[in-house]
Residue frames as qw, qx, qy, qz and C-alpha x, y, z in Angstrom:
[[0.111, 0.244, -0.046, -0.962, 31.46, -0.30, 18.60],
 [0.491, 0.495, 0.650, -0.303, 27.78, -0.25, 17.66],
 [0.365, 0.341, 0.589, 0.636, 26.85, 0.09, 13.96],
 [0.085, 0.301, 0.090, -0.945, 25.78, 3.58, 12.93],
 [0.155, 0.501, 0.829, 0.196, 22.14, 3.74, 11.86],
 [0.151, 0.095, -0.002, -0.984, 20.05, 6.57, 10.45],
 [0.174, 0.505, 0.837, -0.118, 16.25, 6.36, 10.78],
 [0.154, 0.244, 0.378, 0.880, 14.61, 8.58, 8.19],
 [0.402, -0.526, -0.263, -0.702, 11.25, 9.18, 9.94],
 [0.352, -0.342, 0.608, -0.624, 9.95, 9.06, 13.51],
 [0.532, -0.086, -0.823, -0.182, 8.87, 5.57, 14.55],
 [0.686, -0.622, -0.269, -0.264, 6.77, 4.39, 17.52],
 [0.259, -0.808, 0.438, -0.298, 8.55, 5.07, 20.82],
 [0.872, -0.292, 0.389, -0.043, 9.03, 1.39, 21.65],
 [0.856, 0.426, 0.096, 0.278, 10.81, 0.83, 18.35],
 [0.258, 0.844, -0.255, 0.395, 13.06, 3.88, 18.74],
 [0.560, -0.686, 0.418, -0.202, 14.04, 2.78, 22.25],
 [0.934, -0.051, 0.332, 0.119, 15.09, -0.64, 20.98],
 [0.675, 0.646, -0.001, 0.358, 17.02, 0.85, 18.08],
 [0.049, -0.883, 0.314, -0.346, 18.82, 3.25, 20.43],
 [0.752, -0.509, 0.410, -0.083, 19.84, 0.33, 22.66],
 [0.899, 0.072, 0.379, 0.207, 21.25, -1.80, 19.85],
 [0.618, 0.482, 0.225, 0.579, 22.73, 0.78, 17.49],
 [0.225, -0.368, -0.062, 0.900, 24.32, 4.19, 17.39],
 [0.232, 0.620, 0.710, 0.240, 21.05, 5.54, 16.06],
 [0.019, -0.156, 0.034, 0.987, 20.29, 8.96, 14.58],
 [0.198, 0.598, 0.770, -0.097, 16.61, 9.85, 14.49],
 [0.125, 0.407, 0.365, 0.828, 14.85, 12.42, 12.30],
 [0.086, -0.361, -0.587, 0.720, 13.59, 14.82, 14.95],
 [0.270, 0.261, -0.088, -0.923, 11.69, 16.98, 12.44],
 [0.520, 0.279, 0.797, -0.129, 9.92, 13.94, 10.94],
 [0.519, 0.726, -0.049, -0.448, 10.06, 15.41, 7.45],
 [0.929, 0.292, 0.145, 0.173, 11.31, 13.42, 4.43],
 [0.503, -0.542, 0.334, 0.584, 15.05, 13.70, 3.89],
 [0.444, 0.774, -0.211, -0.399, 16.22, 15.44, 0.74],
 [0.927, 0.343, -0.101, 0.116, 18.05, 13.43, -1.92],
 [0.318, 0.707, -0.466, 0.426, 21.27, 15.21, -0.91],
 [0.468, -0.538, 0.538, -0.449, 20.85, 14.17, 2.74],
 [0.967, 0.009, 0.196, -0.163, 20.06, 10.61, 1.73],
 [0.754, 0.550, -0.271, 0.235, 23.15, 10.50, -0.46],
 [0.002, 0.685, -0.552, 0.476, 25.26, 11.78, 2.45],
 [0.777, -0.353, 0.364, -0.374, 23.75, 9.10, 4.70],
 [0.964, 0.244, -0.102, 0.029, 25.14, 6.40, 2.41],
 [0.523, 0.574, -0.427, 0.463, 28.65, 7.71, 3.15],
 [0.118, -0.551, 0.490, -0.665, 28.27, 8.29, 6.89],
 [0.714, -0.248, 0.412, -0.508, 26.23, 5.36, 8.22],
 [0.144, -0.206, 0.962, 0.102, 26.42, 1.58, 8.25],
 [0.082, 0.417, 0.900, 0.093, 22.66, 1.17, 7.82],
 [0.254, -0.057, -0.097, -0.961, 19.62, 3.13, 6.69],
 [0.133, 0.405, 0.878, -0.219, 16.10, 2.49, 7.95],
 [0.140, 0.025, -0.277, -0.950, 13.88, 4.22, 5.34],
 [0.430, 0.416, 0.672, -0.436, 10.13, 4.39, 4.79],
 [0.485, 0.557, 0.618, 0.271, 7.90, 4.69, 1.74],
 [0.092, 0.975, 0.129, -0.156, 8.35, 8.48, 1.84],
 [0.313, -0.683, 0.499, 0.431, 12.05, 8.08, 0.94],
 [0.802, 0.585, -0.020, -0.116, 12.89, 7.79, -2.74],
 [0.526, -0.552, 0.567, 0.312, 16.10, 5.79, -2.91],
 [0.760, 0.643, 0.013, -0.095, 16.59, 6.03, -6.66],
 [0.870, 0.149, 0.011, 0.469, 19.84, 5.14, -8.38],
 [0.283, 0.738, -0.077, 0.607, 20.89, 8.79, -8.37],
 [0.528, -0.787, 0.137, -0.288, 20.88, 8.84, -4.54],
 [0.929, -0.237, 0.110, 0.261, 23.51, 6.08, -4.35],
 [0.070, -0.871, 0.382, 0.299, 26.97, 7.74, -4.41],
 [0.761, 0.537, -0.361, -0.042, 29.40, 6.54, -7.05],
 [0.622, 0.244, -0.599, 0.441, 32.09, 5.95, -4.43],
 [0.029, 0.301, -0.554, 0.775, 32.65, 6.01, -0.68],
 [0.699, -0.371, -0.287, -0.540, 29.50, 4.10, 0.27],
 [0.073, -0.342, 0.797, -0.492, 29.57, 2.95, 3.88],
 [0.734, -0.034, 0.256, -0.628, 26.02, 1.57, 4.11],
 [0.004, 0.210, -0.970, -0.123, 25.83, -2.21, 4.12],
 [0.015, -0.401, -0.916, -0.002, 22.12, -2.75, 4.72],
 [0.303, -0.161, -0.107, -0.933, 18.85, -0.92, 4.01],
 [0.014, -0.276, -0.921, 0.275, 16.16, -2.12, 6.43],
 [0.217, -0.296, -0.377, -0.851, 12.96, -0.87, 4.83],
 [0.225, 0.190, 0.675, -0.677, 10.06, -0.04, 7.15],
 [0.656, 0.376, 0.049, -0.653, 7.21, -1.53, 5.12],
 [0.780, 0.089, 0.614, 0.076, 6.46, -4.54, 2.99],
 [0.630, 0.737, 0.197, 0.147, 6.58, -2.67, -0.33],
 [0.523, -0.558, 0.243, 0.596, 10.00, -1.55, -1.53],
 [0.581, 0.610, 0.389, 0.374, 9.37, -0.11, -5.00],
 [0.019, -0.998, 0.041, -0.038, 10.71, 3.23, -3.72],
 [0.499, -0.636, 0.525, 0.267, 14.16, 1.62, -3.46],
 [0.634, 0.603, -0.431, -0.221, 16.24, 0.97, -6.57],
 [0.882, -0.328, 0.337, -0.032, 17.05, -2.61, -5.69],
 [0.852, 0.422, 0.007, 0.310, 19.32, -3.05, -8.71],
 [0.170, 0.811, -0.319, 0.460, 21.47, -0.11, -7.55],
 [0.635, -0.603, 0.400, -0.272, 21.60, -1.68, -4.08],
 [0.976, 0.031, 0.196, 0.091, 22.62, -5.01, -5.58],
 [0.649, 0.643, -0.138, 0.382, 25.37, -3.41, -7.66],
 [0.019, -0.746, 0.425, -0.513, 26.80, -1.78, -4.54],
 [0.499, 0.045, -0.823, 0.266, 26.56, -4.99, -2.51],
 [0.265, -0.192, 0.426, -0.843, 23.92, -3.58, -0.16],
 [0.095, -0.297, -0.948, 0.061, 21.40, -5.92, 1.48],
 [0.367, -0.205, -0.077, -0.904, 17.76, -4.77, 1.41],
 [0.078, -0.244, -0.938, 0.234, 15.06, -6.08, 3.78],
 [0.359, -0.379, -0.273, -0.808, 11.36, -5.42, 4.30],
 [0.250, -0.082, 0.718, -0.645, 8.67, -6.10, 6.92],
 [0.481, -0.115, -0.660, -0.566, 6.16, -8.66, 5.56],
 [0.427, -0.277, -0.858, 0.066, 3.33, -10.52, 7.30],
 [0.196, -0.326, -0.610, 0.695, 2.64, -8.06, 10.13],
 [0.205, 0.277, 0.059, -0.937, 0.44, -5.57, 8.24],
 [0.073, -0.180, -0.880, -0.434, -1.85, -8.04, 6.43],
 [0.098, -0.599, -0.782, 0.145, -4.96, -7.70, 8.59],
 [0.059, -0.654, -0.222, 0.721, -4.82, -3.93, 9.05],
 [0.045, 0.267, -0.503, -0.821, -4.40, -3.30, 5.32],
 [0.128, -0.306, -0.879, -0.343, -7.26, -5.65, 4.48],
 [0.093, -0.637, -0.622, 0.445, -9.41, -3.94, 7.14],
 [0.008, 0.557, -0.046, -0.829, -8.73, -0.58, 5.52],
 [0.065, 0.039, -0.732, -0.677, -9.44, -1.87, 2.02],
 [0.128, -0.501, -0.853, -0.066, -12.81, -3.14, 3.23],
 [0.092, -0.646, -0.376, 0.658, -13.43, 0.21, 4.93],
 [0.042, 0.360, -0.357, -0.861, -12.81, 2.04, 1.66],
 [0.099, -0.195, -0.864, -0.454, -15.06, -0.35, -0.24],
 [0.136, -0.625, -0.743, 0.195, -17.93, 0.17, 2.19],
 [0.113, -0.584, -0.160, 0.788, -17.34, 3.91, 2.41],
 [0.088, 0.245, -0.467, -0.845, -17.48, 4.56, -1.32],
 [0.139, -0.293, -0.887, -0.328, -20.33, 2.12, -1.93],
 [0.230, -0.689, -0.671, 0.148, -22.54, 3.62, 0.79],
 [0.165, 0.732, 0.110, 0.652, -21.36, 7.22, 0.23],
 [0.617, -0.607, -0.389, 0.315, -20.27, 7.45, 3.88],
 [0.447, -0.177, -0.019, 0.877, -17.65, 10.15, 3.36],
 [0.035, -0.380, -0.390, -0.838, -20.04, 12.25, 1.32],
 [0.481, -0.664, -0.525, -0.227, -22.74, 11.83, 3.94],
 [0.587, -0.503, -0.304, 0.557, -20.46, 12.85, 6.80],
 [0.284, 0.024, 0.132, 0.949, -19.32, 15.96, 4.91],
 [0.219, -0.525, -0.480, -0.668, -22.93, 16.91, 4.25],
 [0.572, -0.662, -0.482, 0.048, -23.92, 16.44, 7.88],
 [0.554, -0.373, -0.178, 0.723, -20.93, 18.35, 9.29],
 [0.156, 0.143, 0.248, 0.945, -21.66, 21.22, 6.91],
 [0.248, 0.350, 0.511, -0.745, -25.20, 21.48, 8.29],
 [0.335, 0.217, -0.489, -0.776, -26.72, 20.56, 4.93],
 [0.159, -0.197, -0.964, -0.080, -28.80, 17.56, 6.01],
 [0.399, -0.255, -0.078, -0.877, -32.46, 18.59, 6.04],
 [0.735, -0.152, 0.434, -0.498, -34.18, 15.32, 6.96],
 [0.431, -0.050, 0.887, 0.157, -34.42, 11.62, 6.17],
 [0.599, 0.476, -0.088, -0.638, -35.83, 11.04, 2.70],
 [0.906, 0.121, 0.403, -0.044, -36.42, 7.88, 0.63],
 [0.750, 0.606, 0.050, 0.260, -34.24, 9.13, -2.21],
 [0.151, -0.941, 0.301, -0.039, -31.52, 10.77, -0.14],
 [0.050, -0.693, 0.719, 0.023, -27.93, 9.70, -0.89],
 [0.969, 0.081, 0.125, -0.196, -28.72, 6.32, -2.40],
 [0.163, -0.653, 0.719, 0.174, -25.68, 4.09, -2.47],
 [0.667, 0.289, -0.633, -0.267, -24.76, 0.62, -3.70],
 [0.890, -0.363, 0.165, -0.220, -25.48, -2.62, -1.85],
 [0.056, 0.644, -0.763, 0.000, -22.34, -4.61, -1.01],
 [0.579, -0.129, 0.770, -0.235, -23.71, -7.91, 0.29],
 [0.764, 0.343, 0.541, -0.072, -23.88, -10.59, -2.37],
 [0.453, 0.846, -0.193, -0.207, -21.90, -8.66, -4.97],
 [0.927, 0.187, -0.017, 0.323, -18.77, -9.88, -6.76],
 [0.287, -0.882, 0.300, 0.224, -15.36, -8.78, -5.54],
 [0.834, 0.477, -0.124, 0.246, -12.45, -8.99, -7.95],
 [0.550, -0.757, 0.259, 0.240, -8.98, -9.17, -6.45],
 [0.664, 0.670, -0.270, 0.193, -5.79, -8.43, -8.36],
 [0.232, 0.529, -0.680, 0.452, -2.94, -10.11, -6.46],
 [0.833, -0.410, -0.215, -0.305, -3.99, -13.04, -4.28],
 [0.433, 0.312, -0.663, 0.524, -1.19, -12.91, -1.74],
 [0.263, -0.255, -0.752, 0.548, -1.56, -12.58, 2.03],
 [0.163, 0.271, 0.244, -0.917, -3.45, -9.28, 1.91],
 [0.446, 0.049, -0.528, -0.720, -5.56, -10.30, -1.07],
 [0.462, -0.214, -0.860, -0.026, -6.65, -13.45, 0.76],
 [0.134, -0.299, -0.616, 0.717, -7.38, -11.49, 3.94],
 [0.308, 0.189, -0.079, -0.929, -9.55, -9.10, 1.93],
 [0.488, -0.045, -0.727, -0.481, -11.31, -12.04, 0.30],
 [0.309, -0.255, -0.857, 0.324, -12.10, -13.58, 3.71],
 [0.072, 0.304, 0.388, -0.867, -13.66, -10.37, 4.95],
 [0.402, 0.184, -0.308, -0.842, -15.74, -9.92, 1.83],
 [0.499, -0.044, -0.801, -0.328, -16.89, -13.53, 1.50],
 [0.393, -0.309, -0.816, 0.291, -17.58, -14.47, 5.10],
 [0.054, -0.341, -0.397, 0.850, -18.62, -10.99, 6.22],
 [0.370, 0.444, -0.001, -0.816, -20.68, -9.88, 3.22],
 [0.726, 0.285, 0.620, -0.081, -21.40, -13.08, 1.30],
 [0.351, 0.765, -0.296, -0.452, -19.51, -11.75, -1.71],
 [0.940, 0.267, 0.153, 0.149, -18.45, -13.96, -4.58],
 [0.330, -0.754, 0.406, 0.397, -14.67, -13.82, -5.12],
 [0.832, 0.497, 0.091, 0.227, -12.89, -13.82, -8.47],
 [0.365, -0.822, 0.291, 0.327, -9.20, -13.07, -8.75],
 [0.757, 0.596, -0.193, 0.187, -6.15, -12.86, -10.96],
 [0.561, -0.712, 0.378, 0.186, -2.67, -13.77, -9.81],
 [0.326, 0.699, -0.578, -0.265, 0.50, -14.17, -11.84],
 [0.144, 0.235, -0.961, 0.024, 1.01, -17.68, -10.53],
 [0.594, -0.310, -0.652, -0.356, -1.51, -20.42, -9.92],
 [0.232, -0.280, 0.605, -0.709, -3.18, -20.23, -6.51],
 [0.753, -0.189, -0.492, -0.392, -4.97, -23.39, -5.46],
 [0.200, 0.174, -0.794, 0.548, -5.01, -23.96, -1.74],
 [0.211, -0.461, -0.838, 0.200, -7.43, -24.78, 1.06],
 [0.032, -0.467, -0.313, 0.826, -8.04, -21.11, 1.81],
 [0.255, 0.227, -0.367, -0.865, -9.13, -20.07, -1.69],
 [0.309, -0.192, -0.879, -0.309, -11.21, -23.24, -2.03],
 [0.153, -0.461, -0.735, 0.474, -12.98, -22.44, 1.26],
 [0.112, 0.458, 0.081, -0.878, -13.83, -19.04, -0.16],
 [0.611, 0.555, 0.565, -0.001, -15.16, -20.54, -3.37],
 [0.032, 0.793, -0.237, -0.560, -12.79, -18.12, -5.10],
 [0.822, 0.455, 0.307, 0.153, -12.29, -18.51, -8.83],
 [0.356, -0.534, 0.377, 0.668, -8.94, -17.70, -10.41],
 [0.623, 0.737, 0.222, -0.137, -9.41, -16.12, -13.83],
 [0.815, 0.206, 0.196, 0.505, -6.86, -16.16, -16.63],
 [0.365, 0.410, 0.084, 0.832, -6.52, -12.42, -17.20],
 [0.065, -0.249, -0.378, 0.890, -6.98, -9.15, -15.37],
 [0.329, -0.012, -0.341, -0.881, -9.58, -8.20, -17.98],
 [0.484, -0.287, -0.802, -0.201, -11.64, -11.28, -17.06],
 [0.314, -0.387, -0.635, 0.591, -11.73, -10.11, -13.44],
 [0.036, 0.197, 0.050, -0.978, -12.59, -6.54, -14.40],
 [0.374, -0.132, -0.570, -0.719, -15.51, -7.64, -16.56],
 [0.523, -0.369, -0.766, -0.063, -17.09, -9.75, -13.79],
 [0.386, -0.271, -0.580, 0.664, -16.44, -7.71, -10.66],
 [0.144, -0.886, -0.381, -0.222, -18.69, -5.14, -9.02],
 [0.330, -0.909, 0.252, 0.037, -15.73, -4.08, -6.86],
 [0.821, 0.383, -0.258, 0.336, -12.07, -4.44, -7.82],
 [0.518, -0.833, 0.190, 0.039, -9.47, -4.40, -5.03],
 [0.619, 0.641, -0.399, 0.218, -5.76, -4.12, -5.84],
 [0.725, -0.629, 0.281, -0.011, -3.27, -6.09, -3.73],
 [0.876, 0.315, 0.017, 0.365, -0.27, -6.40, -6.02],
 [0.558, -0.480, 0.032, 0.676, 3.22, -4.91, -5.53],
 [0.269, 0.925, -0.019, -0.268, 4.28, -1.63, -7.11],
 [0.482, -0.450, 0.566, 0.494, 7.41, -1.02, -9.12],
 [0.161, 0.421, -0.549, -0.704, 8.30, -1.12, -12.80],
 [0.014, 0.091, 0.967, 0.237, 6.59, -4.45, -13.51],
 [0.007, -0.611, -0.786, 0.096, 3.20, -3.23, -12.31],
 [0.036, -0.351, -0.043, 0.935, 3.41, 0.47, -13.12],
 [0.476, 0.269, -0.137, -0.826, 0.03, 1.56, -14.54],
 [0.111, 0.073, 0.989, 0.062, -1.22, -2.01, -14.44],
 [0.201, 0.695, 0.668, -0.175, -4.68, -0.44, -14.30],
 [0.164, -0.167, 0.302, 0.924, -4.73, 1.91, -17.27],
 [0.443, 0.258, -0.029, -0.858, -7.38, 3.54, -19.45],
 [0.527, 0.116, -0.722, -0.434, -7.98, 0.37, -21.46],
 [0.327, -0.141, -0.903, 0.239, -8.46, -1.76, -18.36],
 [0.170, 0.240, 0.465, -0.835, -10.65, 0.81, -16.66],
 [0.516, 0.200, -0.285, -0.783, -12.89, 0.70, -19.72],
 [0.461, 0.005, -0.874, -0.157, -13.22, -3.08, -19.22],
 [0.006, 0.137, 0.771, -0.622, -14.86, -2.56, -15.82],
 [0.023, -0.657, -0.745, -0.112, -18.61, -2.43, -15.34],
 [0.030, 0.616, 0.109, 0.780, -20.05, 1.12, -15.45],
 [0.588, -0.702, -0.086, -0.393, -21.37, 0.60, -11.92],
 [0.874, -0.132, -0.315, 0.345, -18.14, -0.86, -10.54],
 [0.285, -0.938, 0.184, -0.077, -15.75, 0.61, -7.98],
 [0.723, 0.390, -0.415, 0.392, -11.94, 0.47, -7.83],
 [0.624, -0.777, 0.080, -0.023, -10.20, 0.09, -4.45],
 [0.685, 0.492, -0.358, 0.401, -6.44, 0.67, -4.14],
 [0.580, -0.786, 0.206, -0.051, -4.48, 0.05, -0.95],
 [0.922, 0.090, 0.078, 0.369, -1.46, -1.37, -2.81],
 [0.438, -0.325, 0.151, 0.824, 0.79, 1.25, -4.39],
 [0.282, 0.728, 0.143, -0.608, -0.14, 4.46, -6.17],
 [0.130, 0.529, -0.597, -0.589, 1.84, 3.69, -9.30],
 [0.327, 0.152, 0.929, 0.084, -0.21, 0.53, -9.95],
 [0.314, 0.751, 0.573, -0.093, -2.96, 2.82, -11.28],
 [0.300, 0.298, 0.274, 0.864, -2.61, 5.35, -14.08],
 [0.066, -0.482, -0.530, 0.695, -3.95, 8.20, -11.97],
 [0.207, 0.310, -0.201, -0.906, -4.84, 10.50, -14.88],
 [0.331, -0.086, -0.810, -0.476, -6.66, 7.67, -16.63],
 [0.207, -0.418, -0.829, 0.309, -8.59, 7.00, -13.42],
 [0.066, 0.429, 0.236, -0.870, -9.59, 10.66, -13.12],
 [0.306, 0.186, -0.477, -0.802, -10.84, 10.66, -16.71],
 [0.314, -0.203, -0.909, -0.187, -12.75, 7.40, -16.19],
 [0.119, -0.468, -0.686, 0.544, -14.45, 8.81, -13.09],
 [0.142, 0.397, -0.004, -0.907, -15.29, 12.07, -14.83],
 [0.358, 0.129, -0.627, -0.679, -16.73, 10.23, -17.82],
 [0.768, -0.099, 0.287, -0.565, -18.72, 7.79, -15.72],
 [0.585, 0.341, -0.722, -0.141, -16.77, 4.83, -17.08],
 [0.475, -0.180, -0.807, 0.301, -16.78, 3.47, -13.52],
 [0.378, -0.779, -0.444, -0.231, -18.94, 4.45, -10.56],
 [0.341, -0.898, 0.189, -0.202, -16.28, 5.41, -8.04],
 [0.688, 0.327, -0.522, 0.383, -13.03, 4.65, -6.27],
 [0.648, -0.761, 0.030, -0.023, -11.58, 4.21, -2.79],
 [0.652, 0.551, -0.306, 0.422, -7.92, 5.22, -2.59],
 [0.668, -0.719, 0.010, 0.193, -5.32, 5.06, 0.17],
 [0.601, -0.330, 0.378, 0.622, -2.28, 5.49, -2.10],
 [0.400, 0.884, 0.089, -0.224, -1.32, 7.89, -4.88],
 [0.809, 0.472, -0.009, 0.350, 1.23, 8.18, -7.66],
 [0.399, 0.504, -0.253, 0.723, 3.12, 11.16, -6.27],
 [0.579, -0.715, -0.387, 0.068, 2.48, 11.09, -2.55],
 [0.091, 0.431, 0.739, -0.510, 1.75, 13.25, -0.67],
 [0.238, 0.201, -0.254, -0.916, 0.31, 15.07, -3.70],
 [0.341, 0.420, 0.835, -0.101, -3.33, 14.28, -4.42],
 [0.121, 0.256, 0.495, 0.821, -4.78, 15.71, -7.65],
 [0.260, 0.128, 0.260, -0.921, -7.36, 18.45, -7.18],
 [0.562, 0.001, -0.523, -0.640, -9.69, 16.56, -9.52],
 [0.521, -0.175, -0.829, 0.103, -9.83, 13.62, -7.11],
 [0.116, -0.156, -0.567, 0.800, -10.29, 15.91, -4.13],
 [0.350, 0.098, -0.033, -0.931, -13.33, 17.48, -5.80],
 [0.528, -0.061, -0.715, -0.453, -15.12, 14.20, -6.57],
 [0.610, -0.320, 0.375, -0.620, -17.83, 13.01, -4.20],
 [0.970, 0.067, -0.083, -0.219, -17.73, 9.48, -5.64],
 [0.659, 0.387, -0.526, 0.375, -14.16, 8.96, -4.42],
 [0.707, -0.707, -0.029, 0.004, -13.18, 8.00, -0.86],
 [0.505, 0.648, -0.379, 0.425, -9.68, 9.30, -0.07],
 [0.750, -0.654, -0.007, 0.103, -7.37, 8.37, 2.81],
 [0.133, 0.889, -0.435, 0.062, -3.77, 9.49, 3.53],
 [0.602, 0.362, -0.700, 0.129, -1.95, 6.12, 3.22],
 [0.515, -0.478, 0.445, -0.555, -3.33, 4.63, 6.43],
 [0.810, 0.101, -0.529, -0.233, -3.15, 0.95, 5.44],
 [0.689, -0.034, -0.629, 0.359, -0.89, -0.13, 8.28],
 [0.002, 0.484, -0.276, 0.830, -1.71, 2.73, 10.64],
 [0.743, -0.595, -0.210, -0.223, -2.53, 0.97, 13.89],
 [0.317, -0.785, 0.499, -0.185, -0.32, 1.04, 16.96],
 [0.856, -0.199, 0.477, -0.004, 0.05, -2.73, 16.98],
 [0.830, 0.476, 0.197, 0.215, 1.05, -2.96, 13.32],
 [0.289, 0.889, -0.236, 0.267, 3.42, 0.00, 13.23],
 [0.477, -0.677, 0.547, -0.125, 5.28, -1.33, 16.29],
 [0.889, 0.010, 0.453, 0.064, 5.41, -4.81, 14.76],
 [0.669, 0.713, 0.007, 0.210, 6.81, -3.38, 11.53],
 [0.010, -0.883, 0.411, -0.229, 9.51, -1.57, 13.47],
 [0.674, -0.462, 0.570, -0.084, 10.45, -4.67, 15.42],
 [0.895, 0.351, 0.246, 0.125, 10.73, -6.57, 12.13],
 [0.429, 0.834, -0.214, 0.273, 13.22, -3.97, 10.94],
 [0.384, -0.737, 0.516, -0.207, 15.10, -4.31, 14.25],
 [0.886, -0.113, 0.449, -0.002, 15.27, -8.09, 13.78],
 [0.784, 0.580, 0.079, 0.209, 16.61, -7.72, 10.25],
 [0.160, 0.875, -0.350, 0.296, 19.27, -5.21, 11.27],
 [0.589, -0.595, 0.518, -0.178, 20.33, -7.23, 14.32],
 [0.931, 0.092, 0.346, 0.077, 20.63, -10.45, 12.32],
 [0.634, 0.729, -0.082, 0.244, 22.68, -8.72, 9.64],
 [0.050, 0.825, -0.446, 0.342, 25.21, -7.18, 12.00],
 [0.678, -0.442, 0.559, -0.180, 25.48, -10.39, 14.04],
 [0.113, 0.435, -0.822, -0.350, 26.34, -12.26, 10.86],
 [0.448, 0.186, 0.848, -0.211, 23.19, -14.41, 10.91],
 [0.137, 0.369, 0.747, 0.536, 20.75, -15.12, 8.09],
 [0.184, 0.088, 0.121, -0.971, 18.52, -12.07, 7.60],
 [0.377, 0.327, 0.814, -0.298, 14.85, -13.08, 8.01],
 [0.446, 0.753, 0.429, -0.224, 13.25, -10.74, 5.47],
 [0.269, -0.451, 0.464, 0.713, 15.95, -10.20, 2.86],
 [0.647, 0.664, 0.315, -0.204, 14.73, -9.10, -0.59],
 [0.551, 0.768, -0.306, 0.113, 18.17, -8.24, -2.06]]
């Protein structure tokens, strides 16, 4: 008998076909996030759950008794939306999908950086609204990117990919902070300097790009105090997790001119985006598109398939995090 699997959101067709072949799979035909009650029921009725970032698997969702689920195969590299301690207490394995979304996320981070620096979103809105009168020397002056300093918080795979794009594509100087020492051929080739504190990076950088995991350890890592350490003309780019930034503090910093602008792909309470951010022209906003290419989304799904297959075949699970 095939293991029973529930997939919480629609996935690329190739992934769903493979899941249907290997498991007794239930798909979410409406493609709307499951309620906490439905998620809790799923723990009792299925052997595995394949959730996404839109599913909040907090401790309260895990039933006290009668849990059937043995593995949670997360669709995504970040898993701060899953209470991993609750999973551990119930003996549930948790996996993720690393490595396959590095380039696409770095591409998007660079897109946000360029967009907010050169006021591209603002310019497109003006043009589409029929408000562009003519070329003018003082029209919509932005910020030059080439040769500036990029500060990276979290020098993992995506941070390094972002650094490569910025340094080799735009001749940017790279400074970064990472919890552990990073000294390898790649960072040396970039001429990247590791600084002791986040504040050191914020003080030097013209652009700050966040590439650190979310969760309790990094919640509001960028807060009012750290925003005030940034240059007044600097920009904050976040393609990591929404909870890494104190969103209200960011709004206030933007309103006060503490920093020049921001490029955001993630938010604290997705899909909610504060009206204050929506109204700001110095903020580039995207709806969590970091991994949104056909190639990457299929690769993420196949990673989840590999993890599930290995688990139920009794083999070592490639991407186990719990």
